[in-house]
C-alpha positions as CSV (number, residue, x, y, z in Angstrom):
1,M,171.7,162.9,208.5
2,I,168.3,163.4,207.0
3,R,168.4,165.2,203.7
4,V,165.6,167.2,201.9
5,K,164.1,165.2,199.1
6,G,165.0,166.7,195.8
7,T,167.7,169.1,196.9
8,G,169.8,166.8,199.1
9,E,170.3,169.7,201.5
10,P,170.8,168.5,205.1
11,A,167.6,168.9,207.2
12,A,168.8,167.4,210.4
13,F,172.0,165.7,211.6
14,E,174.0,164.6,214.6
15,L,177.6,163.6,215.2
16,V,178.9,160.6,217.1
17,N,182.4,160.0,218.3
18,P,184.2,156.6,218.3
19,L,183.2,156.0,221.9
20,G,179.5,156.3,221.2
21,S,178.9,159.8,222.5
22,L,176.4,161.8,220.5
23,S,176.8,165.5,220.0
24,H,176.0,168.6,217.9
25,Q,172.5,167.6,217.0
26,F,171.1,170.2,214.6
27,T,167.9,170.7,212.6
28,Q,167.6,173.5,210.1
29,P,165.0,176.1,211.3
30,A,162.7,175.3,208.4
31,H,162.5,171.7,209.4
32,R,162.1,172.0,213.2
33,L,159.3,170.5,215.3
34,K,158.8,167.6,212.9
35,G,160.7,165.0,214.9
36,L,163.7,164.9,212.6
37,G,166.2,165.5,215.4
38,A,164.7,162.6,217.4
39,A,164.7,160.4,214.3
40,V,168.4,161.1,213.6
41,E,169.3,160.4,217.2
42,Q,167.3,157.2,217.4
43,Q,168.9,155.8,214.2
44,L,172.4,156.6,215.5
45,C,171.6,154.9,218.8
46,V,170.2,151.8,217.0
47,K,173.5,151.6,214.9
48,L,175.6,151.9,218.0
49,I,173.7,149.3,219.9
50,K,174.0,146.9,217.0
51,K,177.8,147.4,217.2
52,G,177.7,146.5,220.9
53,M,178.2,150.1,222.1
54,V,176.2,152.0,224.7
55,P,175.1,155.4,223.4
56,S,175.6,158.5,225.5
57,K,175.2,162.2,225.2
58,N,175.9,165.4,227.1
59,V,173.3,168.1,227.3
60,E,173.9,171.6,228.5
61,Y,171.9,172.0,231.7
62,D,170.4,175.3,230.6
63,N,169.1,173.8,227.3
64,L,165.8,173.1,229.0
65,N,163.9,171.8,225.9
66,V,166.5,169.1,225.3
67,V,166.8,168.3,229.1
68,R,163.0,167.9,229.4
69,S,162.9,165.8,226.2
70,A,165.6,163.5,227.4
71,D,163.9,163.2,230.8
72,K,160.7,162.1,229.2
73,N,162.4,159.7,226.8
74,P,162.4,156.1,228.2
75,Y,165.6,155.3,226.3
76,W,167.8,157.8,228.1
77,T,169.0,157.6,231.7
78,K,170.4,160.6,233.5
79,R,173.6,160.1,235.5
80,V,173.1,161.2,239.0
81,D,175.3,161.3,242.1
82,S,174.7,159.2,245.3
83,E,172.1,161.8,246.5
84,G,170.1,161.7,243.2
85,H,171.3,165.0,241.9
86,P,172.2,165.2,238.1
87,I,176.0,165.1,237.5
88,T,177.2,168.3,236.0
89,M,180.4,168.3,233.9
90,A,182.3,171.5,233.3
91,Y,184.3,172.0,230.1
92,Y,186.9,174.7,229.9
93,R,188.6,176.3,227.0
94,I,192.3,175.9,227.1
95,K,194.3,178.7,225.7
96,K,197.4,177.8,223.7
97,K,200.5,178.9,225.6
98,E,203.5,179.9,223.6
99,S,206.3,177.4,224.1
100,P,209.6,177.5,222.2
101,V,209.9,173.7,222.5
102,L,206.4,173.0,221.2
103,N,206.7,175.7,218.5
104,S,209.8,174.0,217.2
105,L,208.0,170.7,216.9
106,I,205.1,172.2,214.9
């Protein structure tokens, strides 16, 4: 996280899970287009690499600014299939189904 000097308010941040996958990068609107998101991401990657981990991230394919940025960045490699097409992953929301057995355990 990068904080605003003086106030300590977050200016930019990103999360990383225990497997080294980065997510939820966010820069406050007042601090965008200053390279803060890239700086946060780079520092997280450096820390992961020093721990012997391989950083990764998933980007929504319609988030064109981030896709283009990652494509131009020499540190990121896009996963592609055997024909060279980007691999797309689909995430689905799972609705909680009522279950008497599970509800009794909760």
